[in-house]
N, C-alpha and C positions, 0 to 999 in steps of 0.2 A: 434143389424142390420143383417139378415140375408147374409151372405155368398154370396150369387149370387148377391146378393139389391146390396152387398158393392163395390164387382167388378165384376159390369156390365162390364164396359168397357173394356179393355184390349188390352193391344199389347203383346201378350203371349204365340203365337206360336212357338211350338218345335218339333220335329224329332227324330224319330227314326229310327232302323234298325234291318233289321229282324235277323242281323248275329252276332257280338259281337267276340273278341278275346283278348287274354293277352297276349302281344310279350316285350320281352327284349333287351335293347338297351344299352352297356355302364355298364351293373351291372343293369340297372332300369327296373322295373316292367310301363308295359304302356295298358293300355283299350283305344280297337281302336274300329271299323267298320271291319268286314271282305271287303275284296274288293268286290269280287260278292255274298253282301247283298244287298236287298233291304230300302229303304227309303221310308216314312211315316211321313205325316207334318200329328198332333194333337193338339189339345189344354191342359195345361195339370189339366189345373183347369176345367172342366169335368169330371178326376174324384181324386178334389179338396184332400178329406181326406184319399184316394186308397195311392194316393202318399205319405203322410207326414207320413199313419198309418206301410207302406210299409219301409221307409225311416229310421225308429224310429225303428223297428226292428231288420233292416240289419244292426244299429247300434250296438241294442243291442249284437245281438249272437257275433257281433266283440270285445266289450266290454266284454267280457267273455273268447276271447283266445283261445278256447278249440278245433275249425276249424283247417285240415288238409290243404294244402293249394289246393288241389285240390278243397274240400269244399268250399274254402273260392272264390277259381276262379268261382264255379260252379254258386254261390249266385252275386258277383259281377255282371257277364253275365247278366242272370236272369233279375237286379234290370236294367242295362240298356238298354234288351230289351224291357223288357215293356217302360221302360220313359226315357230313352236317357244318353248321358250322364250330366255332370253337369252345365258346360259351364264355365271351368276354365277362358278362355283364355279373357271371355267378364265380367267376373264378376269382376276378379281382381282390374283392371284397373283403376283408378282416370278419367281419357281423355277415353272418349267411343268410340269416336271416334281413335282412338291409328294412325290405317296407313294412317292418312293425315297427321301425324304427324315423326318425325323424333326420338322421343324420347315417352315412358312408362311412366310412372306416379302414383306409389303406393301411398295408405296410409299405416294405421295400418295394420297390416297382418299377415296372421297365418303361410304364404307363403315366404315371403323375407323381408328381412333384408337394400333390395335397395327401395332407393328412385324415382328411373330411372334408367330405364332399356332402352337399345337403341333397337328401334324397328324393324329391323331386328334378333335382338340375340330373342329377348321374342317372334318369332312369332318362332322361329325354335323348342323353346320347346313344344312346342304343332302337331308338325309335325318330330317328329324325325327319322317317314321311308319314309319321302319324299310321293312324287307320288306311292302308289302301284300300282303293277302290278298285271291283269288279272283284271282290273274293268270294268263295260260295257261302252258303248261306248258314255254316259253321263258321264261318270265319272270325270271330268275334270271339268263341269260345272251344275248349280242348275236349276231346274224348275224357272223362274221369281217370279211364285206365292209363293215361300219358304223367298224370300228377299225379297218380295217389301216394302217399309218400314222400312225396318234396315238400319246399316251402312254395309261397307262392309268389316267388321270384318263376322257379319254371315256368310259369303260365305264361307269364311276354317270354324269356326268351325259346319256348318249342312255338311261339305266335308265327303268322308271319310279316307281321310287323315290326319281330326283331330285325336288327340289321348290323351289321361290323366293318368298321375299321377295315379299307381293305391293305393301309397300313400295318395295321398292329399286327392282323394276319400276312402277313408279306412277313412280318418284320421276325414272330415267333416261329417262324418254320426256318428262314436262316440260320437264326440263332441254334433252332434244333440242328442244323447241320453242321454248325460250323463246329458245335460241342461234340459231336460225332468223328469229325474231324482230326480234332486234336485226343477224343482217346487213341486213334490209328495212328499218329500220329507220333503221341506215347512210346505205344507199343511197336513202332515201327526202326526207332534211333535210340543209339547208345552212345547219343553228344549229351555229358550231362547236363548245359544249361538249355540244350533244346527239351531232355526230359522234366526239368523244373517250370520250364516255360509252360507246359505243354499242362504239367500235374497244376498250374494254377485257374488254368484253364475250366480243366475236367471239372476242379473242386469246387465251379463257385454255380455250377448244379442244382437249385432243392426245390423242395414246393415242400411249401409250408400248410400246405392249405389241407391235406390230406387229413381223411379220421377214421373212424369206425366206430358203430353201435352194434348193442350185443338184440340179439333176437331168438328164438323157439325155432328151431326145427325139428322138434323131435328129443332136441335138446337145448344147452343155453348155447349159441353161434356165434363166432363175431364176424360181422356184415361190414365189407370193407365200404365205406362213403364218399363218391367222388362227383366233384359237382363241376362240374364240366366237363366237354370231349378233350379239353388242354390237361388235364390234368391224367385222365386214361391215357391218354400220349405220354407224358413226360412220364409216369412211371409203369409202366411198359415198356418204355423206352431204357428207365433207369435199373431195371430188373432185368433186359433182353443184354442190355452193353456189357454192364457187368460179370451176365453167367459166367463160370470157370471154362466149360465148352464155346463162350464166346460166337454165339449160331448167329448174332448179327457184325456183318462184315465188310470193310468196300472193296467194292470192284477194283485188282490190281493196275488194269486194263483203262477203263471207262470211268471209276471214281462214284459209281454208281452205289448204294447201299444197297445189301440182300440178304436173307435170312439161308442160310446155309441149313437143310433140315437133317442132313449125310453128308459123313466125310470135311473134311480139310481146304473145303475151294475155295481160292482164293478168285474166282470171275462169277460174273453173274451170270454167263449167257456162255457156252460154245463159243458163237462168235466171236465175243472177248478174248480168249483163249487163244484161238486161231489166229487171232490178228496180233495177239503179246506175242507171242511164240514166233510170224514172223519179223517182227521191226525188230523183235533182237535176237536172231538169224541174220538180216541184214548188218545190222550194229556190230555183231565178230568178222563180215565181212569186210 
C-alpha cells in the first residue's frame, strides 16, 4: 500500500519555529524556541521520508559519539528548525487530555519510573524557564487554527515557552538508529545466533498511543490521530522499514540511512559507491 494512500486522512499538523536555542537550568540542558522566533504550521507527512531519514542520521552521529558540544547543539537546533520539537509532553502520558485531571498517568516508558504524577508538576517539566521575556505581543496565545481540534495540552506544546530535555531528545534519536541498525543486521546475516539477537531488538519497538477517530468527508472517514512529532516519526519509520520493497536502506559504505526511490541501490550517493569500489579493489590487490 502506498504511504500517501494509507495516511490519506490524518490529524498530524505540527509547528516549528524559525529559531531554537539550548538553555540550561539546574544542570539540565533544554532545547526551546527563542523568544523572538516566528512560528510556522506544517504537516510532517508532506516530507515524511526526509523526516525519517534525517532523524535516523542524527541518531547515527549521536551514537558515534565524536561530536563536541557545539556540533551536538548545532545538529539538534538544525533538526528542530526543520521539523519542530518531538512533543514529549503529549507523547508520554496515557491520558492524553491530562489537563482535565489532577494526575498524569504513565505506562512503561524510557523517561519515568513513576506510574503517575501530579498534573501541575508534570507541566513544569516542559516549562522550566516560565514565560520568556521578549516575546512578540501574541506570545501568550496561539492562532486558533493551530489548536483547532486539539486538546488544551497543545497550547503549551506549540508555544515559545515549551522546552524539551536534550538528553531525552538525543536518547530517542539514538535508539531510533540502533533499531534501524538491528533491522539491517537481521537482513544481512545468516548466523542464527545473530539473527535471534537482532530479532529481539527489532521486536522491542512499539507505539502504544496511536489512535484514530471517525469523521465525515462526504462519507464516514477514518482519521489517524498523532499525538506528537515523535509518534509521526516512529509510525512512518515502522511503515517504511517493514515495506515489501524496503525503500529505507543503510548505505553500505558510510552507514547513513537513505530513502531509495528507485532500484536496489546500496549506497546513499555516487561518492560512497565509488569509495566502496576503490577500497574493495585495493583489498583484492
